[in-house]
Structure formats: structure tokens, C-alpha cells
matplotlib code that plots the C-alpha trace (Angstrom):
import matplotlib.pyplot as plt

x = [-183.7, -181.2, -178.8, -176.1, -178.6, -180.0, -176.6, -175.7, -179.0, -178.6, -174.9, -175.0, -178.0, -176.5, -173.1, -174.7, -176.0, -172.6, -169.7, -166.7, -164.2, -162.0, -161.8, -161.0, -161.3, -159.4, -161.9, -164.8, -163.3, -162.8, -166.4, -167.5, -165.4, -167.2, -170.6, -170.1, -169.9, -171.5, -174.1, -176.9, -177.7, -180.9, -183.2, -183.7, -182.9, -180.0, -180.5, -177.2, -176.2, -175.7, -172.0, -170.4, -166.7, -165.6, -162.3, -160.4, -160.9, -163.8, -163.9, -161.7, -162.7, -165.4, -167.8, -171.2, -171.8, -175.3, -175.3, -176.2, -173.9, -171.3, -171.4, -167.9, -168.8, -167.5, -169.3, -170.6, -171.7, -175.3, -176.8, -177.1, -180.0, -182.3, -181.2, -178.8, -175.7, -176.4, -175.5, -177.4, -180.4, -182.8, -183.4, -185.7, -186.5, -190.2, -190.0, -189.6, -187.6, -185.2, -186.7, -184.0, -185.5, -184.3, -180.8, -178.7, -176.8, -174.8, -173.9, -172.1, -168.4, -167.4, -166.4, -168.1, -171.1, -173.6, -176.9, -179.8, -181.1, -183.8, -183.2, -180.8, -182.8, -184.3, -187.8, -187.3, -186.6, -186.1, -186.6, -184.2, -185.6, -182.8, -184.9, -184.6, -181.5, -183.3, -184.1, -187.2, -188.4, -191.0, -193.3, -191.7, -192.1, -194.5, -191.7, -187.9, -186.2, -182.9, -181.0, -183.2, -186.2, -187.1, -188.3, -190.0, -191.4, -194.9, -197.2, -195.3, -195.6, -193.1, -193.9, -192.0, -191.7, -190.8, -189.2, -187.1, -189.5, -193.1, -193.4, -193.3, -195.8, -196.3, -196.7, -197.2, -196.0, -197.9, -195.7, -198.7, -200.2, -197.0, -198.7, -198.1, -200.7, -200.5, -201.7, -204.2, -205.7, -202.5, -202.6, -199.6, -195.9, -194.3, -190.9, -187.8, -187.3, -190.5, -190.3, -192.3, -193.0, -195.7, -197.4, -197.6, -195.7, -195.1, -193.9, -194.0, -196.5, -195.7, -195.7, -197.9, -197.4, -199.4, -199.7, -200.5, -201.8, -200.6, -202.9, -206.1, -204.9, -206.0, -204.4, -204.6, -203.2, -201.8, -202.6, -200.0, -197.2, -198.1, -194.9, -192.7, -190.1, -190.8, -188.3, -186.3, -184.3, -186.8, -186.5, -189.2, -188.7, -191.5, -191.2, -193.4, -193.9, -195.3, -193.7, -190.7, -189.8, -186.2, -184.8, -183.2, -185.3, -185.9, -184.7, -181.1, -178.9, -177.6, -174.3, -172.5, -172.4, -174.6, -174.4, -177.5, -178.3, -181.1, -184.4, -187.3, -191.1, -193.2, -196.8, -198.3, -201.6, -203.4, -201.0, -197.5, -194.8, -191.2, -188.3, -185.3, -182.6, -180.2, -176.4, -175.8, -175.6, -176.3, -179.8, -178.8, -180.1, -182.1, -183.4, -185.6, -184.2, -187.4, -186.3, -184.4, -183.5, -180.0, -178.2, -175.0, -173.0, -169.6, -167.4, -167.9, -168.0, -166.9, -168.3, -165.1, -163.0, -161.1, -163.7, -166.5, -169.1, -166.9, -166.6, -167.1, -170.6, -171.1, -172.8, -174.7, -176.3, -178.9, -182.4, -185.1, -188.3, -190.3, -188.1, -186.3, -183.0, -180.1, -176.7, -173.6, -172.6, -170.2, -166.7, -165.7, -168.2, -167.0, -164.4, -163.8, -163.4, -161.2, -163.6, -166.0, -167.6, -171.1, -174.0, -177.3, -179.5, -182.3, -183.7, -181.1, -178.2, -176.3, -173.4, -171.5, -167.9, -166.5, -168.1, -171.2, -173.0, -175.4, -177.6, -179.0, -175.7, -173.6, -171.0, -169.1, -167.2, -165.3, -167.2, -165.0, -163.8, -165.3, -162.6, -163.6, -166.7, -167.4, -166.1, -169.2, -173.0, -173.4, -176.9, -177.2, -180.1, -180.4, -182.4, -183.4, -179.9, -178.1, -176.6, -177.2, -175.0, -175.8, -174.5, -172.3, -169.9, -166.2, -164.8, -161.6, -159.6, -161.6, -165.0, -167.6, -168.0, -171.3, -172.0, -174.9, -173.2, -174.6, -173.4, -174.7, -173.0, -174.2, -172.8]
y = [-179.5, -182.4, -180.9, -183.6, -186.3, -184.5, -183.9, -187.5, -189.0, -187.1, -187.7, -190.9, -189.9, -186.5, -187.9, -190.6, -188.0, -186.4, -187.7, -187.8, -189.5, -186.4, -182.8, -182.0, -185.6, -184.7, -182.0, -184.3, -186.9, -184.4, -183.4, -187.0, -187.8, -185.2, -186.5, -190.2, -191.7, -195.1, -197.0, -198.9, -201.8, -203.3, -200.8, -200.2, -196.5, -196.6, -194.3, -192.6, -191.9, -188.4, -188.3, -185.2, -184.9, -182.5, -181.7, -178.9, -176.9, -176.3, -174.9, -177.6, -178.1, -180.7, -178.6, -177.6, -173.9, -172.9, -169.2, -167.6, -168.1, -165.5, -163.5, -164.3, -167.4, -170.0, -173.2, -174.0, -177.3, -177.8, -179.5, -183.3, -184.3, -187.1, -189.4, -192.3, -192.1, -192.5, -191.4, -190.3, -189.0, -186.6, -183.0, -180.1, -176.6, -176.2, -172.4, -172.8, -176.0, -178.3, -181.8, -184.6, -188.0, -191.5, -192.4, -195.5, -197.6, -199.5, -196.9, -197.9, -196.8, -194.4, -195.8, -199.1, -200.9, -201.8, -203.6, -202.0, -204.4, -202.0, -203.4, -200.7, -197.5, -195.8, -194.2, -191.9, -188.2, -185.0, -181.3, -178.5, -175.0, -172.3, -169.8, -171.8, -173.8, -177.0, -180.4, -182.5, -185.8, -186.1, -189.0, -191.9, -192.0, -194.6, -196.1, -196.3, -193.2, -193.2, -192.2, -192.0, -190.7, -187.1, -184.5, -181.3, -178.4, -177.3, -174.9, -175.7, -179.4, -182.0, -184.1, -187.4, -189.2, -192.8, -194.1, -197.2, -199.5, -198.7, -197.4, -193.6, -193.4, -189.9, -189.1, -185.8, -184.9, -182.1, -180.5, -179.0, -182.4, -184.4, -186.9, -188.6, -189.4, -190.9, -188.9, -191.4, -189.4, -189.7, -192.1, -193.3, -193.2, -189.8, -189.1, -189.0, -185.3, -183.5, -179.8, -177.5, -173.8, -171.9, -175.0, -176.7, -179.8, -180.6, -183.9, -186.0, -188.8, -190.4, -187.7, -185.4, -183.2, -183.5, -180.7, -181.4, -178.4, -179.1, -176.4, -178.0, -181.6, -181.6, -183.1, -181.4, -182.7, -180.0, -179.8, -181.6, -179.6, -179.2, -177.4, -179.0, -180.3, -182.2, -181.9, -185.0, -185.6, -183.5, -181.9, -179.9, -176.9, -175.2, -171.4, -168.3, -168.1, -171.6, -175.0, -174.9, -178.0, -178.0, -180.5, -181.0, -180.7, -184.1, -183.0, -182.4, -185.1, -187.7, -188.2, -185.4, -183.1, -180.5, -179.2, -180.4, -177.0, -176.9, -175.3, -174.5, -174.7, -172.8, -173.3, -170.0, -171.3, -171.1, -172.2, -173.4, -171.2, -171.9, -169.7, -168.9, -171.7, -171.4, -171.4, -174.6, -178.3, -179.6, -180.1, -181.4, -179.9, -176.7, -175.0, -171.9, -169.0, -167.0, -164.9, -167.2, -170.8, -171.9, -175.1, -174.8, -177.5, -176.0, -176.9, -176.9, -179.4, -179.0, -182.1, -184.0, -184.9, -181.7, -179.1, -181.0, -178.3, -175.4, -174.1, -175.0, -174.8, -174.4, -177.3, -175.0, -171.6, -169.1, -168.8, -166.2, -167.9, -164.6, -163.1, -166.1, -164.5, -167.0, -166.2, -168.3, -169.0, -166.5, -167.1, -167.5, -170.4, -172.5, -174.5, -176.2, -173.7, -175.8, -175.7, -178.1, -180.2, -179.9, -179.8, -178.1, -175.5, -173.4, -170.0, -167.7, -169.9, -172.8, -174.7, -177.1, -178.1, -176.2, -172.9, -170.9, -168.9, -166.1, -165.8, -162.4, -160.6, -162.8, -163.3, -166.5, -167.6, -170.6, -172.7, -173.2, -176.8, -178.8, -180.5, -183.9, -184.2, -187.4, -187.8, -189.1, -189.2, -185.8, -184.4, -180.7, -178.2, -174.4, -172.9, -169.4, -168.4, -170.7, -174.1, -177.2, -180.3, -183.6, -187.1, -188.9, -191.8, -192.4, -195.5, -197.0, -200.2, -201.0, -200.5, -197.8, -195.1, -193.3, -189.8, -188.1, -184.7, -181.6, -178.1, -174.7, -172.2, -168.6, -166.6]
z = [-80.5, -80.8, -83.3, -83.1, -83.8, -86.8, -88.3, -88.0, -89.1, -92.4, -93.0, -95.0, -97.0, -98.1, -99.1, -101.1, -103.5, -104.2, -106.3, -103.9, -106.2, -106.3, -105.0, -101.4, -100.1, -96.9, -96.0, -96.7, -94.4, -91.7, -91.9, -91.9, -88.9, -86.9, -87.8, -88.1, -84.6, -84.7, -86.7, -85.0, -87.3, -85.9, -87.6, -91.3, -91.1, -88.6, -85.6, -84.8, -81.2, -79.8, -79.1, -77.5, -76.8, -74.2, -72.4, -70.8, -67.6, -65.2, -61.7, -60.4, -56.7, -57.4, -55.2, -56.5, -57.1, -56.4, -57.2, -60.5, -63.5, -64.1, -67.3, -68.3, -70.1, -67.6, -66.7, -63.2, -61.9, -60.9, -57.9, -58.4, -60.6, -59.3, -62.0, -62.2, -64.4, -68.1, -71.6, -74.6, -72.8, -74.6, -73.4, -74.3, -73.0, -72.2, -71.8, -68.0, -67.4, -69.1, -69.3, -69.4, -70.3, -70.7, -71.9, -72.0, -69.5, -72.1, -74.7, -77.8, -78.0, -80.7, -84.1, -83.2, -84.8, -82.1, -82.3, -80.4, -77.8, -76.5, -73.0, -71.9, -72.6, -69.6, -69.0, -66.0, -66.3, -64.3, -64.9, -64.1, -63.3, -63.8, -61.9, -58.6, -59.5, -58.6, -60.1, -59.6, -60.8, -63.5, -64.4, -66.2, -70.0, -71.3, -73.5, -73.2, -74.6, -76.2, -79.4, -82.4, -80.4, -80.5, -78.0, -79.0, -77.0, -78.0, -76.0, -72.8, -73.3, -74.4, -77.4, -77.7, -81.0, -80.2, -83.3, -82.6, -80.9, -81.7, -85.3, -84.7, -81.9, -80.4, -76.7, -74.9, -71.4, -69.5, -66.8, -65.1, -64.3, -64.5, -66.8, -70.2, -72.8, -76.3, -79.3, -80.6, -83.5, -85.4, -88.4, -90.3, -89.4, -88.8, -90.3, -88.2, -87.9, -86.9, -86.0, -83.8, -83.4, -81.4, -80.1, -83.6, -84.5, -88.2, -89.6, -92.8, -93.0, -96.3, -99.0, -96.9, -93.9, -90.7, -88.1, -84.5, -82.5, -78.9, -77.4, -78.8, -79.2, -82.9, -86.1, -89.5, -92.8, -95.0, -98.7, -100.8, -102.2, -105.9, -106.9, -109.6, -109.9, -106.7, -103.9, -102.8, -99.7, -97.8, -94.4, -92.6, -90.4, -88.5, -88.7, -88.1, -91.9, -91.9, -92.4, -94.8, -96.7, -97.9, -100.5, -103.9, -107.0, -108.6, -112.0, -110.7, -112.4, -110.0, -111.9, -110.0, -113.0, -111.3, -107.7, -105.8, -104.5, -101.8, -102.6, -100.2, -100.4, -97.9, -96.9, -95.7, -94.5, -97.8, -100.5, -101.3, -102.9, -103.8, -102.6, -104.8, -104.7, -101.8, -102.3, -100.2, -101.0, -97.5, -96.1, -92.7, -89.5, -89.9, -86.8, -86.4, -84.4, -84.3, -87.3, -89.6, -90.4, -89.7, -90.9, -88.9, -90.7, -91.6, -94.6, -98.3, -101.2, -104.8, -106.4, -106.7, -109.8, -109.5, -108.8, -110.6, -110.0, -111.0, -107.5, -103.9, -102.3, -98.5, -96.8, -94.3, -94.4, -93.2, -94.8, -94.2, -95.2, -95.2, -97.9, -99.4, -98.8, -98.3, -96.9, -95.9, -92.3, -90.7, -91.7, -88.0, -87.7, -90.6, -88.8, -85.4, -82.7, -80.4, -77.5, -75.8, -78.5, -77.1, -79.6, -79.1, -80.7, -79.2, -79.6, -81.2, -80.0, -81.5, -80.0, -82.1, -83.1, -80.1, -80.8, -79.8, -82.5, -81.5, -84.6, -83.4, -83.3, -85.5, -82.8, -82.7, -79.5, -78.4, -75.9, -72.8, -72.1, -69.2, -67.1, -65.8, -68.0, -69.9, -73.4, -75.1, -74.9, -73.1, -73.4, -74.0, -74.3, -74.4, -71.6, -72.5, -73.5, -71.0, -72.0, -69.9, -70.2, -68.5, -68.1, -70.6, -70.8, -70.6, -72.3, -70.9, -70.4, -67.3, -69.0, -69.4, -66.7, -66.8, -65.3, -63.6, -63.3, -64.9, -65.7, -66.9, -69.1, -69.7, -72.6]

ax = plt.figure().add_subplot(projection="3d")
ax.plot(x, y, z, "-o")
ax.set_aspect("equal")
plt.show()
């Protein structure tokens, strides 16, 4: 799951619904600065680049360690990947390997507006097997892959949603045969944040939800959600309880007088039902841990105009779709941790804003810095409790320097 991309793709939309004329403006700006990196202006719904800032101290010899990761939370550099230097690649854990695909050779610098030419995104990829500590090449993707595209893991396969260039076409990569194929039974344009669990991929197609069963290669359209008031600003999260649609009820006033508290509808396989309203006003980047949904965006909003909602509401939170119970994020996770700003979520783990959150135990740790790593466009993915970081870009007076280095961190 590309957590950073989800956070940034929803930033502009969410703030547009909230009156920010007063209140804690500085806090709002700090949150925005973490999310807002650059705007790509060549598409109607701007795709936002994955930008990851890192700095600090790694094993400083430059030599590659090939043994198992230590359990003290330090990084180790991996053997060289069979990929050229690049930034903003996409990565996903298949259950056995981390697949790294595509990326850019001319990434957009931070805080800059860049048009997407489409000519600088790559198609090649590689897979890293942590059991053998080795990389190997995989078949080239059928289309260029870069920011705005989406990789999902389903039944040991990789599902690619190609958004920027071909109108939400979907492709599947089978690691067993090292082949790509297009999902041709799909009709309509899938929304920008599909979600997968247990081999099933869910996504919005207009007002409806379509489900792709990767094991059987079949599409199913779910019954429309009949619950009222209808939810707006919707996000979908695949869970073991069924697909969960989060959003803001349509009857919430848009004048900033009432907090747009997030509500969730769940489809259990036979009918829709609505959960109690959560206590958060953000609906950014939910991911499924196996037992609960987590939106890891820190911070809070009070509605502006001197506490316009009467109190501050958290932007992120934790939701159990089976019981409907919502809870805030741990207090230790609600501010920047001062570590490596690498962003990824997978399984029970989330790394963001310099911290690592273990959702199973509630423990929050600082993510150690990486010395010599690029400043932007680093790709990250969790691999069965280990965090892989690859590539990236450094922008300087002499131009852009791309990286093909990779590292692994074990909690």
C-alpha cells in the first residue's frame, strides 16, 4: 500500500470541505506542508508524487551487508537491485517478495508545479526476496508506471491500476509465470484508490463498487448502498468484514458550522449497514491491518473562527468494522517523531512522519535515519514486518541525482 500517495491525493479535497479562516492555522499549515509536495497539472484530478525525506546515520562504510537484519532496529543496505537509478517507483509485497516497478528519471522537485510528460516513466521492475536476500528482474509492465498509478497485492499476484495515461486500465502480474495480462472484463473507469484483501480487489466505478476476484479472474458488481443520508467524499477499504465505505453524510452543512465527522457503511456480503459515526474529520488513507482499519494522519482541526466546532477533532483514527468501535490514534503517534520520513503501510505496521507504529501492540518507535539516502522520491514497502526502501532523488545546484540503492529495516 502506497500510504504517502493516498495522503497527498486526498489533501486538497479534504481541506476544501473545512472552514480554515481561523483556529489553529499554524497547525493546519504544518500538516499541509507534510502532505503537499507538488501538483501535477496535466491531469484533471492531479496525481501527487510520492516524496519521502530521509536523513541521519546508516552503517557508514558504503559496503553492502548480506546477513540477516539485526533486531535492534538498525538499517542495512541490500545487494544492488537490477534496476537503473530512479525516483517515485511503486512497490508492493506479494506475500513472498517485494515487487518494485517503474518510477521516474526526471522527477519533479518538491514545492514545484510540473507537467506530466509521460515520457520519463519507466516500465521495468524487479523483485526482492528477503528469505534469500536476492533480487531478480521481472517482466516489464505493459504501460509506464509512476506517481498516480497503484499497485495492490491479491492472491499472490500484483494488480496494477494505470490511471494517468489509459483511463484506469487494470493489469495483473503473475509471479509464477512472470507474465502480465489485462483485466478485460472490467467496464467503466475505476476510482483512484482501490483496495484489496484476501485476493479481492474493490474499487468505485461511478456510484457503484466493483469487486475483482484475482483467484478466479471474475468481476462482480456489488448492490448499491441504499443507506441515507448518502456518503460523500468516499473512500473504500477492503477488510475481512467486507468492503467499508467511509465518507461524510451528505446532510452535513458545508458552511463550517458542523464538524464533518466521518461515517462508515459496510457491505457484509448480503446487505449494507451503517456503523456509528467516528470521532474524526479526516478520511485520508485508511489501511487494513488484519484486525482494524487505521487512518494514520496525525493532527486535529477545530473548524476555524476560534474553535468553530466547539472542540478539536482528530484527523486520523482507528476503526473496527466488525464492532463499529472507533478510537483515536495513540498519543505518541500524533506528531512527527524526528526520524526518517519514509512512508509505507502493510500488515500491522505503518511508517510515516518519522515514526513506526505497530498496530498490534500499540508501540510507537522512531524510525532510524538513513545516512546518504536520497531526500525525495524514495519507494517503501513493508515485507512481512520488515521495511524496504529503494531509490529516490536528490536535487542540487548541479542537477538531479538519482539512486538505485536499497535498504531493509527490521523492528
